[in-house]
C-alpha positions in Angstrom: -8.4 49.7 -8.0 -9.9 52.3 -10.4 -11.0 55.7 -9.2 -12.8 58.5 -11.1 -11.2 61.9 -11.5 -13.0 65.0 -10.4 -12.3 68.2 -12.4 -11.3 71.3 -10.4 -10.8 75.0 -11.4 -11.4 76.9 -14.7 -11.2 75.2 -18.0 -7.8 76.6 -19.1 -6.2 75.8 -15.7 -8.1 72.6 -14.8 -6.6 70.1 -12.3 -8.1 66.9 -11.0 -8.7 65.3 -7.6 -9.3 61.7 -6.6 -10.6 60.3 -3.3 -8.5 58.1 -1.2 -9.7 54.6 -0.2 -11.6 54.9 3.1 -10.2 51.7 4.6 -6.6 52.9 3.9 -7.4 56.3 5.4 -8.7 54.7 8.6 -5.8 52.3 8.9 -3.3 55.2 8.6 -5.3 57.4 11.0 -5.6 60.2 8.5 -7.8 63.3 8.7 -7.9 66.8 7.2 -5.2 68.0 9.5 -2.7 65.5 8.3 -0.4 65.6 5.2 0.6 62.7 3.0 3.7 62.1 0.9 3.2 62.1 -2.8 5.9 61.0 -5.3 5.6 60.7 -9.1 7.4 57.6 -10.2 7.3 57.2 -14.0 3.7 56.8 -15.0 2.6 56.2 -11.4 1.8 58.4 -8.5 2.8 56.8 -5.1 1.1 58.0 -1.9 2.3 57.2 1.6 1.2 58.3 5.0 4.6 59.7 5.9 8.1 60.1 4.4 11.4 59.0 5.8 12.2 60.1 9.4 14.3 63.2 9.6 16.6 61.8 12.3 17.3 58.4 13.7 19.1 57.9 17.0 21.6 55.1 17.3 23.8 54.2 20.4 27.0 52.7 19.0 27.5 50.8 22.3 24.6 48.6 21.2 26.4 47.7 18.0 30.1 47.2 18.9 30.8 44.7 16.0 28.2 45.6 13.4 28.3 49.4 12.9 29.0 48.8 9.2 25.6 47.1 8.7 23.8 49.6 10.8 25.0 52.7 9.1 24.9 51.2 5.6 21.4 50.0 6.3 20.1 53.4 7.4 21.7 55.0 4.3 20.1 52.5 1.9 16.8 52.9 3.8 16.9 56.6 2.8 17.3 58.1 6.3 18.4 61.7 5.9 20.0 62.3 9.4 21.5 60.1 12.0 22.6 60.9 15.5 25.3 58.5 16.8 25.9 58.4 20.5 29.3 56.9 21.6 31.6 56.5 24.6 34.7 55.2 22.9 36.3 57.6 20.4 37.9 54.6 18.7 34.4 53.8 17.3 34.5 57.1 15.3 37.5 55.8 13.3 35.3 53.0 11.9 32.4 55.5 11.3 34.7 57.8 9.3 36.0 54.9 7.2 32.4 53.9 6.4 31.4 57.4 5.4 33.7 57.1 2.4 31.2 54.5 1.1 28.1 56.6 1.7 27.8 59.3 -0.9 26.3 62.5 0.5 26.6 61.5 4.2 28.7 64.0 6.1 29.4 64.8 9.8 27.8 68.1 10.5 28.1 68.2 14.4 30.7 66.6 16.6 30.7 66.6 20.5 32.3 64.4 23.1 29.2 62.3 23.4 27.7 62.1 19.9 28.0 63.0 16.3 25.3 64.0 13.8 25.5 62.7 10.2 23.4 64.3 7.5 22.8 63.8 3.8 23.9 67.0 2.2 23.0 66.0 -1.4 19.7 65.5 -3.1 19.4 62.2 -5.0 17.7 62.2 -8.4 16.1 59.2 -10.0 17.8 60.5 -13.2 21.1 59.5 -11.7 20.2 55.8 -11.3 20.8 54.5 -14.8 24.1 56.5 -15.2 25.4 55.1 -11.9 24.3 51.6 -12.7 26.3 51.6 -16.0 29.3 52.9 -14.1 29.0 50.0 -11.6 28.9 47.5 -14.5 31.9 49.0 -16.2 33.9 49.0 -12.9 33.0 45.4 -12.4 34.3 44.6 -15.9 37.5 46.5 -15.2 37.9 44.4 -12.0 37.9 41.2 -14.0 41.1 42.3 -15.7 42.8 43.8 -12.7 45.9 42.3 -11.1 47.3 45.0 -8.9 46.2 44.7 -5.2 45.8 48.4 -4.8 43.7 48.7 -8.0 41.5 45.8 -6.9 40.9 47.4 -3.5 40.1 50.8 -5.0 37.6 49.4 -7.5 35.9 47.4 -4.7 35.5 50.5 -2.5 34.1 52.5 -5.5 31.7 49.8 -6.5 30.3 49.6 -2.9 29.9 53.4 -2.7 27.9 53.5 -6.0 25.8 50.4 -5.1 24.8 52.0 -1.8 23.9 55.2 -3.7 21.8 53.5 -6.3 20.0 51.4 -3.7 19.3 54.6 -1.8 17.8 56.2 -4.9 15.5 53.2 -5.4 14.2 53.4 -1.9 13.7 57.2 -1.9 12.9 58.0 -5.5 11.7 54.7 -7.0 12.1 54.0 -10.7 10.1 54.7 -13.8 9.6 50.9 -14.1 8.1 50.8 -10.6 7.1 47.1 -10.7 10.8 46.2 -11.4 12.3 48.0 -8.4 12.9 44.7 -6.4 14.8 43.3 -9.4 17.0 46.3 -9.7 17.7 46.2 -5.9 18.7 42.5 -6.2 20.9 43.2 -9.2 22.8 45.9 -7.4 23.3 43.6 -4.3 24.6 40.8 -6.5 27.0 43.2 -8.4 28.5 44.2 -5.0 28.9 40.6 -3.9 30.3 39.7 -7.3 33.1 42.3 -6.8 33.9 40.8 -3.4 34.3 37.3 -4.8 36.5 38.6 -7.7 38.6 40.5 -5.2 39.3 37.2 -3.3 40.0 35.3 -6.5 42.4 37.8 -7.9 44.3 38.3 -4.6 46.0 34.9 -5.0 48.3 33.5 -7.7 46.5 31.2 -10.2 47.7 28.1 -11.9 47.1 27.4 -15.6 43.8 25.5 -15.1 42.5 28.1 -12.8 43.3 30.9 -15.2 41.4 29.0 -17.9 38.3 28.6 -15.6 38.6 32.3 -14.8 38.5 33.2 -18.5 35.2 31.3 -18.8 33.8 33.1 -15.8 35.0 36.5 -17.2 33.2 35.8 -20.5 30.0 35.2 -18.7 30.5 38.4 -16.7 31.1 40.5 -19.8 28.1 39.0 -21.5 25.9 39.9 -18.6 26.7 43.5 -19.2 26.0 43.2 -22.9 22.6 41.5 -22.3 21.5 44.2 -19.9 21.9 46.9 -22.5 20.9 44.7 -25.6 18.9 41.7 -24.6 19.1 38.7 -27.0 17.2 35.5 -26.2 19.8 33.2 -27.8 22.8 34.6 -26.0 20.8 34.7 -22.8 20.0 31.0 -23.1 23.6 30.1 -23.9 25.3 32.0 -21.2 22.7 31.4 -18.4 23.2 27.7 -19.1 27.0 28.2 -19.2 27.0 29.6 -15.6 24.9 26.6 -14.5 27.5 24.2 -16.0 30.4 26.1 -14.5 28.8 26.0 -11.1 27.9 22.3 -11.4 31.4 21.4 -12.6 33.1 22.9 -9.5 30.5 21.6 -7.1 31.2 18.0 -8.3 34.9 18.2 -7.6 36.0 15.7 -4.9 38.1 18.4 -3.2 37.7 22.2 -3.4 40.4 24.7 -2.8 39.9 28.4 -2.1 39.8 29.3 -5.8 37.1 26.7 -6.4 34.9 28.0 -3.6 35.1 31.6 -4.8 34.8 30.6 -8.4 31.7 28.6 -7.6 30.2 31.6 -5.7 30.8 33.8 -8.8 29.2 31.2 -11.1 26.2 30.9 -8.7 25.7 34.7 -8.5 26.1 35.1 -12.3 23.4 32.4 -12.8 21.1 34.3 -10.5 21.9 37.6 -12.1 21.1 36.2 -15.6 17.6 35.4 -14.3 17.3 38.9 -13.0 18.5 40.4 -16.3 15.8 38.4 -18.0 13.1 39.8 -15.7 14.4 43.4 -16.3 15.1 43.3 -20.0 13.1 40.7 -22.0 10.5 42.2 -24.3 8.1 39.2 -24.8 4.6 40.2 -25.6 1.8 39.6 -23.2 -1.2 37.8 -24.7 -4.6 39.4 -24.1 
């Protein structure tokens, strides 16, 4: 939809206004007494009828087994404040553990019946690329890790940074607005990739398994390289390599624990290569 700009104010301090689509205004129930949310995302201006709610109320008794998904989901959604009602103080132990994964979330009020968690930081879209590179580098470090404590520490840090970057995407968007879904998927896959590596590296490997892991590691390292310097030939070679690794393990008559997790890594890498293509290829569009 194209809209004409209307000039406002004196020549040396001129600004511009644009009318909103009437159908959209009616659907949102807007009038001159209402305010709308405006965000500048790269070369785009995004308008919405309302921002994120300031506080969400959750009763932990409704989610005795799934508090991790609830709290993490609210954080990624961009919610700024959460009131958690509880009856069993043991539930707070899990909440406190989870807060270590949610950068900026802190308990600001604590009573015998509820706690209030608030985001005390201000995310910036400028942080996104820096944090994404850090996630990539931590994932590469994980491929060479052998100590159990180091593996666990890297996994926790990756989860924390993935949560933060996904929150930025939801709240701030990205300069490449049309690619936000691909960035979100890439972050999700990086988190799950770290999980699979953690399970693989937690067990001793035989000679054949170590060889297979070396092939997988090569594909993981190349993924990082292609994100920052895309090359069509390397993309084609390694994307096909992940397909071959996945197919080879799937055709085995019997699969052990290593095979299952290695297959999952190859499958995720195969998907991530496709995502990298969508994000990084520079093919020209014909008129």
